[in-house]
C-alpha positions as CSV (number, residue, x, y, z in Angstrom):
1,X,-0.4,0.2,0.2
2,X,1.2,3.3,-0.8
3,X,1.8,5.9,2.3
4,X,1.4,9.7,1.9
5,X,4.4,12.0,2.7
6,X,2.2,13.0,5.8
7,X,1.8,9.1,6.5
8,X,-1.5,8.7,5.9
9,X,-2.1,5.9,3.5
10,X,-3.1,6.7,-0.2
11,X,-6.6,5.3,-1.8
12,X,-6.3,4.7,-5.7
13,X,-4.1,6.2,-7.7
14,X,-1.6,9.5,-7.3
15,X,0.8,10.0,-4.1
16,X,-0.9,12.0,-1.8
17,X,-3.9,11.3,0.7
18,X,-7.3,12.6,0.3
19,X,-6.6,15.5,2.9
20,X,-3.2,16.5,1.2
21,X,-4.5,16.3,-2.2
22,X,-7.3,18.6,-1.2
23,X,-4.6,21.1,0.5
24,X,-3.0,21.0,-2.9
25,X,-6.4,21.7,-4.8
26,X,-6.4,25.3,-2.2
27,X,-2.9,25.7,-2.6
28,X,-1.9,25.1,1.3
29,X,1.0,23.1,3.0
30,X,0.1,20.1,4.8
31,X,0.2,22.1,8.2
32,X,-1.9,24.8,7.1
33,X,-4.7,25.5,10.4
34,X,-8.6,25.8,9.6
35,X,-8.5,29.5,9.3
36,X,-6.0,29.3,6.5
37,X,-8.1,27.1,5.0
38,X,-11.1,28.7,5.2
39,X,-9.5,31.9,3.8
40,X,-7.9,30.1,1.0
41,X,-11.6,28.8,0.4
42,X,-13.2,32.3,0.1
43,X,-10.3,33.7,-2.3
44,X,-10.4,31.0,-4.6
45,X,-14.3,30.9,-5.0
46,X,-13.9,34.7,-6.1
47,X,-11.4,34.3,-8.2
48,X,-13.1,31.5,-10.3
49,X,-16.8,32.0,-9.7
50,X,-17.8,31.4,-13.6
51,X,-20.2,34.6,-13.0
52,X,-16.7,36.8,-13.8
53,X,-16.5,34.8,-17.5
54,X,-19.7,35.5,-18.8
55,X,-18.2,36.7,-21.9
56,X,-16.1,33.4,-22.8
57,X,-17.8,30.5,-22.9
58,X,-14.8,28.0,-22.6
59,X,-13.5,30.3,-19.7
60,X,-16.8,29.8,-17.7
61,X,-16.6,26.1,-18.1
62,X,-13.1,25.6,-16.7
63,X,-14.7,27.7,-14.1
64,X,-17.0,25.6,-13.4
65,X,-14.7,23.0,-13.2
66,X,-12.3,24.5,-10.9
67,X,-15.1,25.8,-8.6
68,X,-16.4,22.1,-8.2
69,X,-13.0,20.8,-7.2
70,X,-12.5,23.9,-4.8
71,X,-15.5,22.9,-3.4
72,X,-15.3,19.6,-2.8
73,X,-11.8,20.1,-1.5
74,X,-13.1,22.5,1.5
75,X,-15.6,20.3,2.1
76,X,-13.3,17.2,2.6
77,X,-10.7,19.3,4.7
78,X,-14.4,21.1,6.6
79,X,-14.9,17.2,7.9
80,X,-13.9,16.8,11.2
81,X,-12.6,13.5,10.0
82,X,-10.0,14.9,8.2
83,X,-9.2,17.5,10.2
84,X,-6.0,17.3,12.7
85,X,-7.0,18.1,16.1
86,X,-4.4,19.7,18.1
87,X,-3.2,17.4,21.4
88,X,-5.4,17.4,23.7
89,X,-8.4,19.2,21.6
90,X,-11.6,17.3,21.5
91,X,-12.6,16.4,17.9
92,X,-14.8,18.9,16.5
93,X,-18.8,17.6,15.5
94,X,-19.4,17.2,12.0
95,X,-20.7,20.3,10.5
96,X,-22.3,20.8,7.0
97,X,-20.8,23.4,4.7
98,X,-23.3,26.1,3.3
99,X,-23.2,26.2,-0.6
100,X,-22.2,29.1,-2.3
101,X,-25.0,31.5,-3.4
102,X,-24.6,32.7,-7.1
103,X,-26.6,34.1,-10.1
104,X,-29.4,36.3,-8.8
105,X,-29.5,35.4,-5.2
106,X,-26.1,36.4,-5.1
107,X,-26.8,39.6,-6.9
108,X,-29.6,39.9,-4.7
109,X,-27.6,39.5,-1.6
110,X,-24.6,42.0,-2.6
111,X,-27.8,44.0,-3.7
112,X,-29.3,44.1,-0.3
113,X,-25.3,44.5,1.4
114,X,-25.0,47.7,-0.5
115,X,-28.9,49.3,0.5
116,X,-27.9,48.3,4.0
117,X,-24.7,50.5,4.0
118,X,-26.6,53.4,3.0
119,X,-27.0,56.0,5.1
120,X,-30.8,56.8,6.6
121,X,-31.1,59.8,4.0
122,X,-30.3,58.3,1.1
123,X,-32.9,55.1,2.3
124,X,-35.7,57.9,2.6
125,X,-34.3,59.3,-1.0
126,X,-34.4,56.1,-2.6
127,X,-37.5,54.9,-1.3
128,X,-39.3,58.6,-2.7
129,X,-37.9,58.2,-5.7
130,X,-39.6,54.7,-6.1
131,X,-42.8,56.4,-4.9
132,X,-42.7,59.3,-7.8
133,X,-41.9,56.6,-10.3
134,X,-44.8,54.4,-9.5
135,X,-47.4,57.7,-9.5
136,X,-45.8,58.9,-12.6
137,X,-46.4,55.4,-14.3
138,X,-50.1,55.1,-12.4
139,X,-50.8,58.8,-14.0
140,X,-49.6,57.4,-17.7
141,X,-51.8,54.4,-17.4
142,X,-54.5,56.2,-16.0
143,X,-54.2,59.0,-19.3
144,X,-53.8,56.7,-21.6
145,X,-57.1,53.9,-20.7
146,X,-59.2,57.2,-19.8
147,X,-58.3,58.4,-23.5
148,X,-58.3,55.3,-25.3
149,X,-61.8,54.7,-27.1
150,X,-61.8,51.3,-26.6
151,X,-61.1,50.8,-23.0
152,X,-62.3,54.5,-21.9
153,X,-66.4,53.1,-21.1
154,X,-65.4,50.3,-19.3
155,X,-62.3,52.0,-17.5
156,X,-64.3,55.2,-16.3
157,X,-66.9,52.9,-14.9
158,X,-64.2,50.6,-12.8
159,X,-62.7,53.9,-11.7
160,X,-65.6,55.6,-10.5
161,X,-67.0,52.6,-8.4
162,X,-63.1,52.3,-7.1
163,X,-63.4,55.8,-6.0
164,X,-66.6,55.6,-4.4
165,X,-65.3,52.5,-2.0
166,X,-62.3,54.3,-1.3
167,X,-64.2,57.4,-0.5
168,X,-66.8,55.4,1.5
169,X,-63.9,53.3,3.4
170,X,-62.4,56.8,4.5
171,X,-65.6,58.3,5.6
172,X,-66.0,55.0,7.9
173,X,-62.6,55.0,9.3
174,X,-63.1,59.0,10.0
175,X,-66.5,58.6,11.9
176,X,-64.8,55.6,13.9
177,X,-62.4,58.0,15.0
178,X,-64.6,60.6,15.7
179,X,-66.8,58.3,17.6
180,X,-63.3,56.9,19.3
181,X,-62.3,60.4,20.6
182,X,-66.2,61.2,21.8
183,X,-65.9,58.0,23.9
184,X,-62.7,58.8,25.5
185,X,-63.3,62.8,26.1
186,X,-67.0,63.6,26.2
187,X,-67.2,67.0,27.2
188,X,-64.6,67.7,24.6
189,X,-66.7,67.9,21.7
190,X,-65.4,71.4,20.3
191,X,-62.2,70.2,19.9
192,X,-63.4,66.5,18.7
193,X,-62.9,65.6,14.5
194,X,-66.0,66.9,12.3
195,X,-67.4,64.0,11.1
196,X,-66.2,63.2,7.1
197,X,-68.9,64.5,5.1
198,X,-70.9,62.0,3.2
199,X,-70.2,63.0,-0.3
200,X,-70.5,61.3,-3.7
201,X,-66.5,61.4,-4.7
202,X,-67.4,62.0,-8.2
203,X,-68.8,65.6,-6.8
204,X,-66.8,68.5,-6.6
205,X,-65.7,69.6,-3.1
206,X,-66.6,73.1,-1.9
207,X,-63.9,75.5,-0.8
208,X,-64.3,76.9,2.7
209,X,-64.0,80.8,2.7
210,X,-64.1,83.1,5.7
211,X,-67.8,85.5,5.9
212,X,-67.1,89.0,4.3
213,X,-64.3,87.5,1.3
214,X,-65.4,85.7,-1.8
215,X,-64.3,82.2,-2.2
216,X,-62.3,81.5,-5.0
217,X,-63.9,79.6,-7.5
218,X,-62.4,76.1,-8.1
219,X,-63.8,72.9,-9.7
220,X,-62.5,69.2,-8.9
221,X,-61.5,67.6,-11.9
222,X,-64.2,64.9,-12.8
223,X,-63.5,61.3,-14.9
224,X,-64.1,61.7,-18.9
225,X,-67.6,62.2,-20.2
226,X,-68.0,60.8,-23.7
227,X,-70.8,60.0,-26.1
228,X,-72.1,56.3,-25.4
229,X,-71.9,57.0,-21.4
230,X,-75.5,55.5,-20.2
231,X,-77.5,57.5,-17.8
232,X,-76.4,55.4,-14.7
233,X,-72.6,55.8,-15.9
234,X,-72.8,59.6,-15.9
235,X,-74.6,59.9,-12.6
236,X,-71.6,57.8,-11.1
237,X,-69.0,59.6,-12.9
238,X,-70.5,63.0,-12.2
239,X,-73.0,62.7,-9.5
240,X,-76.4,64.1,-9.2
241,X,-77.4,66.8,-11.8
242,X,-79.1,70.1,-10.9
243,X,-82.0,68.8,-12.8
244,X,-82.6,66.2,-15.4
245,X,-85.4,65.1,-17.8
246,X,-85.4,62.5,-20.2
247,X,-83.0,64.1,-22.9
248,X,-81.1,66.2,-20.6
249,X,-79.1,66.2,-17.6
250,X,-78.0,69.7,-16.3
251,X,-75.0,70.4,-14.2
252,X,-73.3,73.7,-13.3
253,X,-72.3,74.9,-16.6
254,X,-72.9,72.3,-18.5
255,X,-75.6,70.4,-20.2
256,X,-75.6,66.6,-21.6
257,X,-78.2,65.6,-24.0
258,X,-79.1,62.0,-23.4
259,X,-81.2,59.9,-26.7
260,X,-82.4,56.6,-25.4
261,X,-80.6,56.6,-22.5
262,X,-77.0,57.3,-23.5
263,X,-75.5,60.6,-24.2
264,X,-75.3,61.8,-27.6
265,X,-74.5,65.5,-27.4
266,X,-73.2,68.2,-24.8
267,X,-72.9,71.9,-23.9
268,X,-70.0,72.7,-21.8
269,X,-68.5,76.1,-20.5
270,X,-64.9,74.8,-19.7
271,X,-64.7,77.9,-17.4
272,X,-67.6,77.1,-14.9
273,X,-68.0,73.4,-15.5
274,X,-66.1,70.5,-13.6
275,X,-67.3,68.0,-16.3
276,X,-64.6,66.7,-18.5
277,X,-65.5,65.3,-22.2
278,X,-63.9,64.1,-24.9
279,X,-64.9,63.4,-28.4
280,X,-62.3,61.0,-30.8
281,X,-62.4,60.2,-34.5
282,X,-64.2,57.2,-35.1
283,X,-61.9,56.6,-38.2
284,X,-58.2,56.8,-38.8
285,X,-57.1,60.2,-39.5
286,X,-54.0,62.2,-40.8
287,X,-52.7,63.3,-37.3
288,X,-50.6,65.8,-38.8
289,X,-53.5,68.2,-40.2
290,X,-53.1,71.4,-39.3
291,X,-56.4,73.1,-41.0
292,X,-60.0,71.8,-42.1
293,X,-61.9,73.4,-45.0
294,X,-64.9,72.7,-46.8
295,X,-65.4,69.1,-47.4
296,X,-63.6,68.0,-44.6
297,X,-65.0,65.3,-42.3
298,X,-65.8,65.4,-38.4
299,X,-62.8,63.5,-37.6
300,X,-60.8,65.8,-39.7
301,X,-62.2,68.5,-37.8
302,X,-61.6,66.6,-34.2
303,X,-58.1,66.4,-35.3
304,X,-57.6,69.9,-35.9
305,X,-59.8,71.9,-33.1
306,X,-59.9,68.9,-30.7
307,X,-63.3,68.3,-28.7
308,X,-65.7,70.8,-29.1
309,X,-67.2,72.5,-26.0
310,X,-71.0,71.8,-27.5
311,X,-72.0,69.5,-30.5
312,X,-75.1,68.4,-32.0
313,X,-75.8,66.2,-35.5
314,X,-75.0,69.1,-37.7
315,X,-73.0,71.6,-35.3
316,X,-69.7,71.6,-33.2
317,X,-69.3,74.6,-31.3
318,X,-65.9,76.0,-30.0
319,X,-66.8,78.5,-27.5
320,X,-68.8,81.0,-30.0
321,X,-67.2,80.1,-32.7
322,X,-69.5,77.1,-34.6
323,X,-68.5,74.5,-37.6
324,X,-71.4,73.5,-39.7
325,X,-71.7,69.7,-41.5
326,X,-74.1,68.1,-44.1
327,X,-74.1,64.5,-44.3
328,X,-71.0,64.4,-41.7
329,X,-68.9,67.1,-43.8
330,X,-68.3,70.8,-43.4
331,X,-70.2,73.1,-45.2
332,X,-69.2,76.3,-43.5
333,X,-68.4,78.0,-40.2
334,X,-68.5,81.1,-38.4
335,X,-66.0,82.3,-36.4
336,X,-66.1,84.6,-33.4
337,X,-62.8,86.8,-33.7
338,X,-63.3,87.0,-29.0
339,X,-63.7,83.6,-28.7
340,X,-62.0,80.2,-29.8
341,X,-60.2,80.9,-33.0
342,X,-61.1,78.2,-35.6
343,X,-58.2,76.4,-38.1
344,X,-60.0,76.7,-41.4
345,X,-58.9,77.6,-45.0
346,X,-61.4,78.3,-47.3
347,X,-60.8,76.9,-51.0
């Protein structure tokens, strides 16, 4: 039987025992301590980690094989049966080696270590930036869904329902806080929180003002109103009208015209109404148009002028300026110099 230089028998081929062969793999002498084994192992793992050779497939495969040999050598040397205890030192209990994290897990751990090393102010700045980006993304998605004819109707109904549910939850929580405050301080009603107003989330909130001073006129922007919305969808979006009939819903500064229970037209004063209206082309139109003329279609007028403040089957109104149609084609127009300018050219 072949004997190793350290005195241990050699199994199989070679001139070294398993322990000495493992030490050679780690580049250590036969008298290396356990701490030296750990240090050498950690260094070699960093040197031969496959992630360092992503750009070279051949070197990556070589590094993987090398790392397997390094791991096997370390596992062998960390095993209590291969350690050389000092005189009088009891044998160490068996230990399991931890696998070396690699790939996404390793990158995640390193990223978290960098984040943990940052100051509190830097962490808050990162959180604030993430929240700001999230809000911006949500606003872009909201604008896209609300302005797309294919999704506007269903999305506005969904958003209106969510707003109403959130408002109802807010009111319930606030009233619960007010009730709890009153239970704790029954004689402090003057300083108790006022109950939350039970108003529809879609209705404009009235600003508070001091007596003797004129209150500024402000309007909360409401979700978009468009052609085809049902009466129920309009009520869910804009709240109860000031007055209503079978063919008309009247709001402050705005009138919505109904036919067979759906919106077919409107007349809105943008400066006095909180309603937002939108009319989209129903067919592809050149988006680069900068003017319309006699014979232009309604879709072309919409691209040039945008959503009218009032319209019917034969008229688009832009303030006090009007465009007249016959068979969905422009036949004439009337422009008020003191109102919205029409981008029209005569043939």
